[in-house]
N, C-alpha and C positions, 0 to 999 in steps of 0.2 A: 452643521447640526441638521438632524432630520426631524420631521413632524409626523406624528401618528395621531389617529383619532380613536378615542375610547369612549365607552358609553356605560353609564351607571343606571340602575333601576331608580325610577322616580315615581312620585305619587301623581299619576296621570291616567286618564282613561284610554281606551283603544283608539278613539278618534284622534286625540292629541298625539299619541305615540305614532300612529300610522302617518299622520300629516308631517310629523317631525322627520320620520324616516324617509318619506318621499322627498322632502326638501334636501335632506342631507345627502342622499344617494344621487340626486340630480346634480348637486354642486360637484360631487366627486366625479361623476361621469363627464360633465361638461369640461372638466379640467384634465380629463384623461387618466384619472386615478382609479385603481381597482379597489374593491372592498370585499369583505368576507361574503362568500356565496357558495354554500354547499347544498342548496335546495335542489333535489334531484329531478326536477321537471323543467325541460326547456320549451321555449315557445317559438323557435326560429326555424326557418321562416314560414310563417302561416301554418305551423304544425306543432302540436304538442307531443312530446315524447319523454319517456323516462331515461335518465342518464345512468341506467343500469346500477341501481343499488345492489350491493353484494347478494342480498337475498330479498328479492322484491316482495315475495309473499310475507316474509317476516316483517319487512318494513311496513307493508300495508296493515298488517295485524297490529303492529306497535302503535300506529297512528289512527287506528280504527277506520281504515279505508276499506270498503268492500273489495273482496278478492277480484271480482270481475270489473272493477272500475277502470276506465280508460285513463290515459294521462290527462286528458282535458277534464274529465270528471274529478279526478283527484286534485287537479289544480284548483278548481272552484270550491271543492270541499275545504281546502286549506284557506282560501280567501274568506269563506264564511266563518271558519274557525277563529280567524283573527279579526273578524268584523271589519274587513276592508270595504269601504263604500265606493271606491273608485270603479269606473267602468273601463278605464284605459288598461288594456292587457299589459303593456310594458310597465306602467306604473305599478300595477298589482304585482308584477314579477319582481320589481325592485324592492318593494316593501316585504314580500315574502322571503327574499334572501336574508334580510336582517332578522325578521321575526323567527324564521326557522333556526337561524344561528343562535338566537337568544334561547330558544327552546332546547336545542341540542347541547349547547355549551354552558349556558346559564350565566347569570350575573346577579348582583345584589346592590344595595345602597353603599356597600363598602368594597365590593369586588367588581371590577369592570370587565367588560368584554371588549377586545380590540376589534374595531370595525375596519380600520385600514392602516397600513403602515407606509412610511415614506411618501406621504401625500405632498403635493406641491405647495409652495408658499401661497399661491393664489387660492387654493382650496382652504388653507388654514385661515387666511384673511377673511374669505367669504363666510366660512363657517362661524368665525368669531363675530362677524358683523351681524349674522342672523341668529346669534345665540339665544335671543329672547323667544325665538320660534322653535328652537331645537331643545328638546327635553333631555337632560342627563348627559349631554356630551361634554367631553373635555379634550382639549388639544394638548398633547404632550410633546415637549421638546426633548428629543433624545440625542445622545452623542452618536456619532457615526463610527462604526468599527472599521478601521483602516488597516490593511495589510501592506505595510510600507515596502516589503520586499517582493510583492507581487506573487508570482508562482513559486518562488523559492521554497523548497522543502515542503511542498504542498502535501505529499503523501505521508510525511512525518507529522506535520501539524494536524492534518485532517480538516474537515469542514463542519460547520454547524447548520442545523435546520430546525424547523418547527417541531415542537414536542408532539409525539404521536402516541397512539395506543400501544404500539410495539415498544416504544421507549418506556412507557409507563410500566408495562409488564416486566421488561428487562431490569429496570432500575429497582422496582419493588422487590423482585426476586433476589437482588443483590443486597437488600437491606438499606437502600437509599431512602431515608425518611423525609427528604426535602419535598415540600409541597409545591409542585409545579403548576403553573397556570396553563390553560390550553394554548395560549399564544407565546409561551416561553420558547426559547431556542436552546437546544442541547447539542452536545458533540455527537456527530454521526460516524466519524471515522478518525483514525490516527490518535494522537495525544489528546485531542479535544474529547474523544469518546472515552478513552481509557481513564483519563483523569477528570472526568466530568464532576465527580463528587467533590474533588478538591478545588477545581477551577470555578465552580458555581458560586461559592460564597453564601451569604445569608441575605435574604430580601429585607429591605426596610419596610416600614408601614407609612402610608399616606392617608391623612384625614381629609375628606372632601366635605365642604359645606355647601348645602344646596337649598335654594329657596323652595317655597311650596309648589311653584309651577315647574320645578325640575331644573331650573337654571343653576349651574355651578357658580357659586359666589366667592369661593375661596378654597384654598388647600394649604396644608402644612404637613411637615414630616413629624410623625409621632414616634417613630423608631428608626434610627439610622441603619443603613445597610452596612454589612460587613463584607469587605472585598475578599475575593478568592485568593488562593495561594499563587505564588510564582513557581512554575515548573521550569527549572533551569536544565536545558539540554546539553549534551556533550558535543553537539554539532558545532563545527567551526564554520561560520557563515561564508567566509571567503573560499574555503575549501569546498563547501557545498556548491557554491556558484560555479566554481571551476569544474567540478565533477559533472554537474548538470549540463553546462555548456559543452564540455568536451564530449560527453556521451551523445548529445544531439548532433554535433558536428560529425562525429564518427559514423553514426547511423546514416546520415545523409551522404557521406563520402562513400560508404559501402554500397548504398543504393544506387549512386550515380556512377559506379564503376571506378572510383578513385584509386583502387588497388589493382586494377586490371579487369577482372571479371566482375560484373555487377551482380549483386544478390539482393533479393527483395526485403532488406532489413527495414523494420518499422518500429520495433520496440526493444527495450533493453533496461539494464539496471547496473548500478555501481554501488559498492560498499567499501568504505575506507575505515579501518579499525586500528586502534592503538593495540599492538600485539602484547603489551605487558599488562594492560589493565582491562582490555575488552571494551573500552569505550569506543562507540561508533562516532567517528569524526565527520563523516559525510555519508549520506545514503540517498541515491537518486534513482528514480523510476521514470522512464520515458515511454509515452508522452505524459505530461503533467497537466495541471489545471489551475485555475485561479480560485482559491477558496473564498475570496471576498464575494464572489457572485452568488454563493449560496446564502450568505448572511444577508446580503443587501438585495437579493432577488435575481435569480437566474432566468433567462428567457428559455422557452421550450426549444427554440432553434439552437441555442448554445448548448443546452443540456443534451440534445440529440447528437450534436457534433462531438461532444466529449464521449458520449456512450458508444458512438460508432467505432471508436478506436480504443474503447475500454480504458479511458484515461484515469478513471478513479481507482483502478486496480494497482496496488503496490507490488510491483513485480519483484522488488528486492526482498520482501518478507513473505509474500504470499504465492509468488510464482514458483512452481516446481519444474525443474528441467534436468535432463540427463547431463551429468557433468563431463562426460568424455574423458580426455586424457589428464585433466587436472585432478582426477581421482587417483592417478597412478602413484602419487606419493604415499597414499594410504597402503596400497598393495606393497610398495617397496618397504615401508616401515614394518608392516606385518610380517613380511618374509624375513627381514633382517632380525627382528625381535624374536621370532619363533625358531631361528637357527636354520631355516631352509637354505639361506644363502649368507655369505659374508660380504663385506664391502668390496672385496677383491675378486670374488668368484665371478666367472663369466658364463654366459649362455650364448650358444651359437645360433644366431638367427639365419636359418636357411630359407626363409620366405614363408612357407606354408606350415602351419602347426597342425599336427595330426591328432584329432580327437576321436576319429572313427575310421575304421577300415572299410566301411560300407562304400562301394563304388558309386552309389547314387547320392552320397552325402558330400557336399562341398565344404571341405575343411577350411577354417578361417585362416587368413593370410595377414601378414603385416602390411600396413599401408605402403611401405617402401617397395615391397614385392609387387603390389598391384600397380604402382606407378613406374617402377624401373625394372621389373622382371627379375630381381634378385633380393636377397636378404641383407641386413646390416652387417652380418658376420658376427664375430665375437664381441660382446659388450659386457661390462660390469654394470652395477646398478646405476652409478652416476652417468655412465654413457648411455644407458637405456633411457634415462629421463631426458638427457640432452637430445637424443635422437627421437624420443617418444616412440620407442620400439615396441609395438604391440606383441610381437612374438615372445619377447623376454617376459612380459607380464603374464601372458598365457601360460608359459611354462612354470614360473615360480608359484603362481596362484594355484595351479592344479597340484603342485607338490605339497603345498601346505593345507589346501582345502578351503572351502567357502566359509566354514564355521570360524576358523581362525581369522579370516579376513573380516568377517562381520564383527568380531570382538573389537578390532581396531577402528572400523568405521564408526561403531558406537562410541568408542573412546573419544574420537575427534568430533563428536556431536552431530554426526550425520544421521538423518532420519528422526531427529527429535528437536524440541524447541531449544533455542539458543540462550534464553534469559532476557532477550530484548523486550522492552515494555510496550510492545505493539502486537496487534493480531498477526500471527504468523502460522503458516502451514508447516507440517512436519515432514512431508516428503516420504520416500520409500527407500529402504535398503534392500538390494537384491539378496535373497536368502532362500533356503529350502522351504521355510515356513510361508514365504510369500508365494513361491511356486505352488505349494499345496493349496493355498487359499484360492489360487487361480485355476486349480484343477490340472496342474502340470507336474511333471516329474523332473526333478533337478538332475542335471547331467554335467559331464566334463565341459561340454560346450558352453553351458550356462556360466560355469565358473570362469572360463576364459573371457566371456563377454563382460561379466561383472568386474573383472580385474582391470579393465580399461574404461570403466565408468559407463558401461552400457547395461544391457539386461534390464532389470526393473529399477536400477538406481535412478533416483530422481530427487533432487534437492533444491532448496532455495538459495539464492545468492548470499543471504546472511549466514546460512549454515556453512557455505563454502568459505565465507570470510572468517568464521570462527575456526574452522579447520586449518586454513592457511596461516592464521595468526598463531595457532599452536605449533605448527611446523616451524615457524619463524622464531618462537620464543623458547625453543628447546624441547617442545613436546609437553609443556605444562598446561593443565586444564585452566580455562577461563570461561566466564559467562559474558555474553555481550550485554551492553547496557546503552541506552540512549538518553537516560535521565540522570543528570549529575546530582541534583538535590531538589528538594521541594521546600520552599520557604513560606511560612505562614505570614499573614498580614501584620503580625506583631514583630516580625523579624526572626522568630525562632525557626529551627529546621525540624521537619518531620523526620523521625528516626528511620534508619534503614530497615529496621525490623518491621515497623508499621507499614512502610512502603511495600516491602516484599510480601507481607501478608495480604495487603490490599490488592496488589497487582496479580498475585497468584489466584485470588478469589475472582477478580474481575475477568481474568483470561482463562479461568477454569484449568489451572495447571498446578503442578506440585514442584517444590524445590528439589532438584536432583543434585546431590553432591557426588562429583566424580573424583575418585581416588587417583592420585598421581601415579602413573605406571613407571615413573623414573626411567624413561626411555634412554637407552645407552647413547651417550654423546657421540660415539662413533657412527651410530645409525643416523642420527640427525645430521652429522657432518657429511656423510655420504650422500644423503638425499639433497641437502642444501647445495652441495657442490654440483650435483646434476642440474639443479634449478639455476645456479649461477651460469652454467655453460649454455643453457637455453638462451639467455639474453646476451652473453658476453663473448662466446666463442663462435668462430665461423663454422657454419653447419648447424648451429643451434636454431630452433624453429622461430625465434624472435630476434635473431642477431641483426637483421636488416633494420629493425626499429631502434635498437639500443646501442648499436656500434658507436663508439666515441662518446657515449653518455658519461657524464662526469661522476655519477654516483654508482657504486657497485651495488648490484641487486640480484635477487634470485627470482625466477619466474617460471611459469609453465603455460603453454598454450593448450587449448582443448577444442575439439570440433566434434560435436555429438549429433548423431542421427536421431531424429524424432521417430518414436515407435510406429506412428501412423503416417509416416512420410510418404507423399505421393510423387515427390520430385527430389532430385539430388540437391536442390537448393534449400530444402527445409532442414537447415543445419543450425544448431545452437553453437555460437562461437564464444569461447571463453578465453580470458587471460587472468591469471592469478600471480601476483608478485609481492615481494616484501623488500624493504630497504631501511637503512643501509645494510649491506650484507654482513659485516662483521659484528654489528650491534643493532639488530633490527628494531625499528620504532613503529613502523606502520605496515599494514598489509592492504593490498588493493585487489578487489575482485571485480571484473567486468564481464557482463553477459549481454550478448546481442542475439535476439531471435532472428533466424534466417540470415545470420551474419557471415556465412561462408567459411571463413578460416579463423582459427583462434588468434593468429598473429595480427590480423586486421585490427583487433580490439586493443592491442598493446599500446597503440597511440594514446588511448585514454589514460592508461596508467602513467605513461610518460608525462603527459600534461599535468596530472595531479601531483606527481613527484616534483616537477619543476616548481609548482606553487608551494608545496609543503616545505621543501628544502631551500626556498628563497632564491631559486635560480631563474625565475620567470622573466626577469628583466634582461637576461642575456639573449643574444640572438643566436639561435642554434639552427643550422641548416641541415636538413636531413638528406642523406644520400640514399635514394630508393633504387639506385641502379644495380646494387649488389643482388646477386641471385641468392635464393634461400631454398631450403628443403621444406616443403609444406606437407604436414601430415594429412592424410585422408582416411578413408574408412576401410573396414574389412570387406 
């Protein structure tokens, strides 16, 4: 249990109140406890200075302080305003901190102001012992909020913090009529923020009895509190832990050169989705953080450490990245469905694709040509996916045109929200409109680049998860979801209609119903066969990871250059897969920033599949001696 100190207005004069505050703050300081202090004038050391109120002139005007007043002059004007008789500057400053808080926050005989939270037991005992000298104070015993799973799913759950003016403005604009006290805590990120209205519940009412001198003599509950709802997530806790741990190990291994060449990998994300329902079973973003520190008090040092690596940023739902070659299934499906190619048609990759006859222009080449000095030769669509042949997709995309490709990118949910009940970014689809917006003219070269997941293409891992899930489920539309249901305190469930309406309003989005295109099963088969070859046939770009793996799966590697890259190591590494191959249940998308090569990240997918399919108790020894063809860039 925690102790906090609150204060009610009592019938007392300035002298009694100031003496009470002086004793109270002295006890807290002696025991190393902090208390509310927003008074904007400091006195350390031997110097008075303003702590930069946002608008100093406005602040002075509000408190009737002359514009020309120095910090010292303003300090003593406040001392006189509150009739503080002490001559001890430090004592005056302690009293001012509480008197100023009372002025700015307010309190009454029925509504308290929180003076300090999580005070020590020594402070609680000493304050209680001196209660006859302390007017209007009340020691509150509070339950401690415990996060039993530590950092697990921190970006999904989010964290809580003290209610602020920004929270007030946002919640009021959303029609939240709950009356928050200044010291209340509200959800700041994640599910805590999105479902604040439901999780909050209703406050109870407490009656305080107080003697004439301001001593609290008793208290009782006049209205019981109503608990908030239970928000039940689709997340599988075991799978979530495996995903987080596997991602962290993978990033460290890449950074330490565990796959050969070291790359400066530091951050990444994983999304695991049920391909039939769209339920997200695990969603990890690295690095993560401990949400309990925000509720129970985070140190500035720890906050700075988290901020330095942008640990609060949910890279799975908010980070946008070029997808590279895992976008090629969109290009393949678009070309097949528009009749530009058939599953058996071939394209002859002779290395360099000609988009311009200008001798000064360097035409794009397949990665294989850059690495080995020759093309892949003739490939059908499945073989092009297996080999990740850039030339093939350059050719078919320019035959069908960027507009047709955009139709299918949109169909698979790229460049728009996925339906997940979290704050997410939309990303960008490479298109003529996007080029025009940037003052550029679309060309054949732009189409070629877009077809392999470069150009302006930039998507979130959750968008990629939705897309891969649709490829796995036969091309049928799904929306992602991370909330299974919401259960009221009386056991009833909040209706799906109410939840959808609430989440849409909270996240400022509209429900978009995607009509099923009924993609030809032969199209899906050809694409999935190519993905199967990536993982299971020698020469596939992830064969060295999945050779002898006991579950048949489909997968695709991707390595995407950053548009502002200054080094060849600024590469987004992706792997996207689904399993089992014949009747897919889950999709897994992994992204590592500066991760080098897509196949490096395939180990994360393998670990998650081992857990999901109950194989993690078996000892599997990887043979990393096999050579593999690794895709690189134009």
